[in-house]
C-alpha positions as CSV (number, residue, x, y, z in Angstrom):
1,X,-116.5,-1.6,-0.8
2,X,-118.1,-0.8,2.1
3,X,-115.9,-0.2,4.9
4,X,-115.1,2.9,7.1
5,X,-113.4,5.1,4.5
6,X,-110.3,6.3,4.2
7,X,-108.7,9.3,1.9
8,X,-106.4,7.0,0.4
9,X,-109.9,5.0,-0.5
10,X,-111.4,7.8,-1.5
11,X,-108.3,9.1,-3.9
12,X,-108.2,5.7,-5.4
13,X,-111.9,6.0,-6.4
14,X,-111.7,9.5,-7.9
15,X,-108.6,8.2,-10.2
16,X,-110.1,7.6,-13.2
17,X,-112.5,10.9,-13.2
18,X,-110.9,13.2,-15.6
19,X,-110.5,16.9,-15.5
20,X,-112.9,18.1,-18.0
21,X,-110.6,20.6,-19.5
22,X,-107.5,18.2,-19.8
23,X,-108.7,15.0,-19.6
24,X,-106.1,13.9,-17.1
25,X,-106.8,12.4,-13.9
26,X,-108.4,14.7,-11.2
27,X,-106.0,13.4,-8.8
28,X,-103.0,13.4,-10.7
29,X,-103.4,16.8,-11.7
30,X,-104.2,18.1,-7.7
31,X,-107.5,19.0,-8.2
32,X,-108.6,16.7,-5.4
33,X,-108.4,19.4,-2.9
34,X,-109.4,18.3,0.4
35,X,-110.7,14.6,1.4
36,X,-112.4,14.3,5.2
37,X,-114.1,11.5,5.9
38,X,-115.9,9.4,9.1
39,X,-118.2,6.6,9.3
40,X,-121.0,8.4,8.9
41,X,-119.5,11.5,6.3
42,X,-117.8,12.1,3.1
43,X,-117.3,15.8,2.0
44,X,-114.8,15.7,-1.1
45,X,-113.4,19.3,-2.5
46,X,-112.7,19.4,-6.2
47,X,-111.0,21.9,-8.1
48,X,-112.4,22.9,-11.4
49,X,-111.4,25.5,-13.9
50,X,-113.8,28.0,-15.2
51,X,-112.8,26.3,-18.8
52,X,-115.5,23.9,-17.8
53,X,-118.0,26.0,-15.4
54,X,-120.4,24.3,-17.8
55,X,-120.0,21.2,-16.6
56,X,-119.3,21.3,-12.6
57,X,-122.7,20.2,-11.8
58,X,-122.2,17.2,-13.9
59,X,-119.2,16.5,-12.3
60,X,-120.0,17.2,-9.0
61,X,-123.2,14.9,-9.6
62,X,-120.7,12.5,-11.2
63,X,-118.2,12.0,-8.0
64,X,-121.3,11.6,-5.8
65,X,-122.4,8.8,-7.3
66,X,-119.0,7.4,-8.0
67,X,-118.8,8.1,-4.0
68,X,-122.0,7.0,-2.6
69,X,-121.7,3.1,-5.1
70,X,-118.3,2.8,-3.6
71,X,-119.4,3.6,0.3
72,X,-123.3,2.5,0.3
73,X,-123.3,2.7,4.2
74,X,-122.2,6.9,4.8
75,X,-125.3,8.9,5.7
76,X,-124.3,11.9,4.3
77,X,-121.8,12.4,1.0
78,X,-121.3,16.4,-0.1
79,X,-119.0,17.3,-3.1
80,X,-117.7,21.2,-3.6
81,X,-116.4,22.7,-6.4
82,X,-114.0,25.1,-5.7
83,X,-112.1,27.5,-8.6
84,X,-109.2,26.2,-9.8
85,X,-106.6,28.4,-11.6
86,X,-104.9,27.5,-14.9
87,X,-103.8,30.8,-16.9
88,X,-104.0,30.1,-20.7
89,X,-100.9,29.9,-22.8
90,X,-100.4,31.8,-25.9
91,X,-101.5,30.7,-29.0
92,X,-99.7,30.5,-32.2
93,X,-97.2,33.7,-33.1
94,X,-100.0,36.1,-31.9
95,X,-99.8,35.9,-28.9
96,X,-103.5,35.2,-27.9
97,X,-104.0,34.1,-24.3
98,X,-107.2,31.6,-24.7
99,X,-107.9,28.0,-24.3
100,X,-110.3,26.9,-27.0
101,X,-110.9,28.9,-30.3
102,X,-114.3,27.6,-31.5
103,X,-115.1,29.3,-35.4
104,X,-118.9,29.5,-35.9
105,X,-119.5,29.2,-39.7
106,X,-122.1,28.7,-42.1
107,X,-122.7,27.6,-46.0
108,X,-124.5,30.6,-47.1
109,X,-126.1,33.6,-45.3
110,X,-129.6,34.3,-43.7
111,X,-129.2,31.2,-41.5
112,X,-128.5,33.0,-38.3
113,X,-125.0,32.2,-37.9
114,X,-124.0,35.0,-36.0
115,X,-127.4,34.5,-33.8
116,X,-125.8,31.4,-32.8
117,X,-122.5,32.5,-32.3
118,X,-123.1,35.2,-30.2
119,X,-125.5,32.9,-28.0
120,X,-122.8,30.6,-27.7
121,X,-120.3,33.4,-26.6
122,X,-122.9,34.5,-24.2
123,X,-123.7,31.4,-22.7
124,X,-120.3,30.6,-22.1
125,X,-120.0,33.5,-20.5
126,X,-122.8,33.5,-18.3
127,X,-122.1,29.9,-17.0
128,X,-118.7,31.6,-15.8
129,X,-116.5,31.0,-18.8
130,X,-114.0,34.0,-20.0
131,X,-115.1,34.2,-23.3
132,X,-114.4,36.7,-26.4
133,X,-116.5,37.1,-28.9
134,X,-114.7,38.3,-32.6
135,X,-116.8,39.3,-35.3
136,X,-115.3,37.6,-38.6
137,X,-117.6,38.4,-40.9
138,X,-116.0,41.5,-42.6
139,X,-118.3,42.1,-45.7
140,X,-121.6,42.0,-42.9
141,X,-120.9,42.4,-39.4
142,X,-123.8,42.0,-37.5
143,X,-122.4,41.1,-33.8
144,X,-122.6,45.0,-33.3
145,X,-125.5,45.3,-33.3
146,X,-126.7,42.0,-31.5
147,X,-125.6,43.0,-28.5
148,X,-126.2,46.6,-28.8
149,X,-122.5,47.9,-28.9
150,X,-121.3,51.0,-31.1
151,X,-118.5,53.4,-31.3
152,X,-114.7,53.1,-32.2
153,X,-112.1,51.3,-29.9
154,X,-109.9,52.9,-28.0
155,X,-106.4,52.2,-28.8
156,X,-104.2,52.1,-25.4
157,X,-100.1,51.6,-25.9
158,X,-101.2,50.5,-29.6
159,X,-103.8,48.0,-28.7
160,X,-107.2,47.9,-29.1
161,X,-109.2,47.8,-26.5
162,X,-112.5,45.8,-27.3
163,X,-116.1,46.8,-26.1
164,X,-117.5,45.0,-23.3
165,X,-120.6,43.5,-23.3
166,X,-122.9,42.8,-19.7
167,X,-123.7,39.5,-19.3
168,X,-124.6,39.2,-16.3
169,X,-122.1,37.9,-13.6
170,X,-119.2,39.3,-16.1
171,X,-118.0,41.6,-18.9
172,X,-117.3,39.7,-22.3
173,X,-114.9,41.5,-24.7
174,X,-116.6,41.7,-28.2
175,X,-114.4,43.3,-31.5
176,X,-115.7,43.6,-35.1
177,X,-115.0,45.5,-37.9
178,X,-118.2,46.7,-37.4
179,X,-116.8,49.2,-34.5
180,X,-114.5,50.4,-37.2
181,X,-116.5,51.5,-40.5
182,X,-119.2,53.4,-40.5
183,X,-122.7,52.2,-40.8
184,X,-123.8,51.6,-44.1
185,X,-120.1,51.9,-45.5
186,X,-118.9,49.0,-47.5
187,X,-116.1,47.2,-47.0
188,X,-114.5,46.4,-50.6
189,X,-111.4,44.2,-49.5
190,X,-109.3,41.9,-51.8
191,X,-107.9,38.9,-49.7
192,X,-104.5,39.9,-48.4
193,X,-106.4,43.2,-46.8
194,X,-108.9,40.7,-45.2
195,X,-105.9,38.5,-43.7
196,X,-104.5,41.5,-42.8
197,X,-107.9,42.9,-40.5
198,X,-108.8,39.1,-38.8
199,X,-105.0,38.8,-38.0
200,X,-104.8,42.5,-36.7
201,X,-108.3,42.1,-34.6
202,X,-106.5,38.9,-33.5
203,X,-103.0,40.0,-32.5
204,X,-103.7,43.5,-31.7
205,X,-106.8,43.7,-29.2
206,X,-107.0,43.2,-25.6
207,X,-108.9,40.3,-25.3
208,X,-107.0,39.4,-21.6
209,X,-106.9,35.3,-20.8
210,X,-109.3,33.7,-21.6
211,X,-111.1,30.3,-21.8
212,X,-112.8,30.5,-24.9
213,X,-112.5,33.2,-28.1
214,X,-115.8,32.6,-29.8
215,X,-115.6,33.7,-33.9
216,X,-118.3,35.0,-36.0
217,X,-117.2,33.5,-39.5
218,X,-118.2,35.1,-42.9
219,X,-121.2,32.6,-44.5
220,X,-119.5,30.2,-47.5
221,X,-116.0,29.2,-48.0
222,X,-113.9,32.0,-48.3
223,X,-110.5,33.7,-47.1
224,X,-111.0,33.5,-43.9
225,X,-111.1,29.9,-42.8
226,X,-107.3,29.5,-44.1
227,X,-106.4,32.6,-42.6
228,X,-107.4,31.4,-39.1
229,X,-106.1,27.9,-40.0
230,X,-103.0,29.5,-39.9
231,X,-102.8,32.1,-37.7
232,X,-104.0,30.1,-34.7
233,X,-104.3,26.5,-33.5
234,X,-108.4,26.1,-33.8
235,X,-110.4,24.1,-31.3
236,X,-112.6,23.3,-34.1
237,X,-115.6,25.1,-36.2
238,X,-119.8,24.2,-35.6
239,X,-121.7,24.9,-38.4
240,X,-124.7,26.7,-38.8
241,X,-127.8,25.8,-41.1
242,X,-131.4,25.4,-41.1
243,X,-133.5,22.4,-42.3
244,X,-134.2,23.0,-45.9
245,X,-132.1,21.2,-48.6
246,X,-130.8,24.1,-50.4
247,X,-129.0,25.1,-46.8
248,X,-127.9,21.8,-46.5
249,X,-125.9,21.2,-49.8
250,X,-124.0,24.7,-49.0
251,X,-123.4,23.7,-44.9
252,X,-122.2,20.6,-46.8
253,X,-119.4,22.8,-48.3
254,X,-118.5,24.5,-45.5
255,X,-118.0,21.3,-43.5
256,X,-116.0,20.2,-46.4
257,X,-113.9,23.5,-46.0
258,X,-113.2,23.5,-42.8
259,X,-112.0,19.5,-43.3
260,X,-109.7,21.0,-46.2
261,X,-108.2,23.1,-43.7
262,X,-107.5,20.7,-41.0
263,X,-110.3,22.4,-38.9
264,X,-112.3,19.6,-36.7
265,X,-115.7,20.0,-36.5
266,X,-117.1,20.2,-33.2
267,X,-121.3,19.8,-34.6
268,X,-124.0,21.0,-35.9
269,X,-126.5,23.8,-35.1
270,X,-130.2,23.4,-36.7
271,X,-131.6,27.0,-36.7
272,X,-135.4,27.8,-37.7
273,X,-136.0,24.4,-36.8
274,X,-139.7,24.7,-35.9
275,X,-142.2,27.7,-35.4
276,X,-145.2,26.6,-32.5
277,X,-148.1,28.9,-32.8
278,X,-148.4,30.6,-29.6
279,X,-152.1,30.8,-29.6
280,X,-153.1,27.7,-30.8
281,X,-149.6,25.8,-29.6
282,X,-149.4,23.6,-33.3
283,X,-146.0,22.7,-34.5
284,X,-145.0,23.9,-38.2
285,X,-142.1,22.5,-39.7
286,X,-141.6,25.9,-42.2
287,X,-138.1,25.0,-43.7
288,X,-138.9,21.1,-43.3
289,X,-137.6,19.2,-40.1
290,X,-134.6,17.2,-38.8
291,X,-132.1,18.2,-42.2
292,X,-129.4,19.2,-40.1
293,X,-129.6,16.1,-37.6
294,X,-129.5,13.5,-40.8
295,X,-126.6,15.4,-42.1
296,X,-124.7,15.6,-38.8
297,X,-125.3,11.6,-38.7
298,X,-123.9,10.8,-42.5
299,X,-121.3,12.9,-41.8
300,X,-120.0,11.5,-38.3
301,X,-120.6,14.7,-36.5
302,X,-121.6,15.8,-33.5
303,X,-125.6,17.4,-33.5
304,X,-125.3,20.0,-31.0
305,X,-129.1,21.3,-30.8
306,X,-131.9,23.0,-32.8
307,X,-133.0,26.5,-32.1
308,X,-137.1,26.9,-33.5
309,X,-137.8,29.9,-35.1
310,X,-139.4,32.9,-32.0
311,X,-140.8,36.3,-32.2
312,X,-138.8,37.1,-29.2
313,X,-135.4,35.6,-30.3
314,X,-135.7,37.8,-33.6
315,X,-137.2,41.1,-31.2
316,X,-134.0,40.8,-29.1
317,X,-131.3,40.6,-31.7
318,X,-133.0,43.9,-33.4
319,X,-133.0,45.5,-30.1
320,X,-129.3,44.6,-29.6
321,X,-130.7,42.4,-26.3
322,X,-129.7,38.5,-27.6
323,X,-128.1,37.8,-24.2
324,X,-131.9,38.1,-23.2
325,X,-132.5,35.3,-25.1
326,X,-131.2,33.7,-21.7
327,X,-133.1,35.2,-19.6
328,X,-136.4,33.7,-21.3
329,X,-137.9,30.4,-19.8
330,X,-139.2,29.7,-23.9
331,X,-135.4,29.9,-25.6
332,X,-133.4,29.6,-23.0
333,X,-133.2,25.8,-23.2
334,X,-132.4,25.7,-26.8
335,X,-129.3,27.8,-25.9
336,X,-128.1,26.2,-23.0
337,X,-128.3,22.4,-24.4
338,X,-126.4,23.5,-27.3
339,X,-123.7,24.9,-25.0
340,X,-123.7,22.4,-22.8
341,X,-123.0,19.8,-25.9
342,X,-120.5,21.9,-27.4
343,X,-118.5,21.7,-24.2
344,X,-119.1,18.1,-23.5
345,X,-118.3,17.6,-26.2
346,X,-114.6,18.9,-26.3
347,X,-113.8,17.2,-22.9
348,X,-114.9,13.7,-24.0
349,X,-112.1,14.7,-26.7
350,X,-109.5,15.6,-24.4
351,X,-110.6,12.9,-21.9
352,X,-109.9,10.4,-25.1
353,X,-106.5,12.0,-25.7
354,X,-104.9,14.1,-23.4
355,X,-103.4,16.8,-24.7
356,X,-99.1,17.3,-23.9
357,X,-98.4,20.2,-22.0
358,X,-97.6,23.0,-24.3
359,X,-94.9,24.9,-24.4
360,X,-95.0,29.0,-24.2
361,X,-94.2,30.9,-27.0
362,X,-91.2,33.0,-26.2
């Protein structure tokens, strides 16, 4: 197409570009906000929700490429992304206002699951998405330590006020059993009490409207996955493991558990993948190499990325400054890549099968 562009022609060209959140065409959703075109310039403004904040740049680039290909004679093509408000509906009977709920689990402890869960939540929030973090690892809640938060939460009108973590451009609500139990005190509960605690933290916390609620699961294949599968619709689960065979065996069990309770698998993350000596820059595969990637391929699960063993990552976690990993040029690319692939996979799923409109809970 080489004629002078018109607004109608531009809308037709953009008709098959999907909104990353819903999978529906941007034109059908009223998200092509404005089109200005003449013989030398095309300027388009597109509205996208904060749910897809990590994909704004990629969507902008895709639209610009489409327009430049269609109108090669146009000297200047610009696409502006404007915020498009689409509030979340209440999920299930608990009334949590969130568009996507992501569980992060592992087959065994000690693989860095909580660090990955916390980092995913921080990465989404830093990108501009409204994100909450629930530490559902009731027996070993480590999220408060990782983010440097403490103290019992306040109660307002029968609701729990979560702790707020400063992630740079926003405040992220965080809730954990670690805020409720004194340090060093063990939680010794049977299944029904565990179910009640998870349900209460989901239902009674003042999360506010969220794009994402990230849930740090307990390790293993216990009751929490069943509780979550019954309590609210989960968008899916991320499984964290390390490269060695014993961790992969347990990760495979966790994957089987999620599938048994009908929770989709959003991907695998390989933590502690390798170590690069800061003095010699030589790489050491301490726990083996590529195990999670191979397992993900064998089980037909997306591989989201790897995180190496880095001393600053450990230091930031011990100091309650996990968010600082995103300020470190050595570690930031690994965490950002995991977040981008995760949200990209959610967008691809939405595009492949756009969801039906949901009905609000009365």
